[in-house]
C-alpha positions, 0 to 999 in steps of 0.5 A: 629588905631595903632601908627607907629613907636616906640610907645612914639617917634611916640606919641610925633611925632605926638603930635609936628605936631598937635601942630604946625598945631595949632599954625599955623592956631589959633587952640586951644588946650583945656584939660578936666581935670589934667595932667595925668587923662585927661578925654578928649580934644577937639580941637577950633576955635574961641569957636567951637569944630572941633574935641574933642575925650573923654574918656569913662570910670574912666580912664585916656584918651591915647590920639591918636596923630596921629588921630589928626593929621590926621582929621586936614589934613582932615578938610585942616589944613596942615603944622606944619612939621619942 
């Protein structure tokens, strides 16, 4: 899946959309690892994982926020766009 427009600005735009949608629907974003070296990211509702993205190797995960945003839309979690 390719990010639209400038990669950095598109990544930030979709991160903000995911963050706002998660705040609106009480979804927790949990990271596995330390900043700049995340091995995974999970979205949870009441402790149940609804979506997860994990690194395949020892390199840090490049989180695809556009993919997460589209997955949330498929699950019916809308809103959060400012």
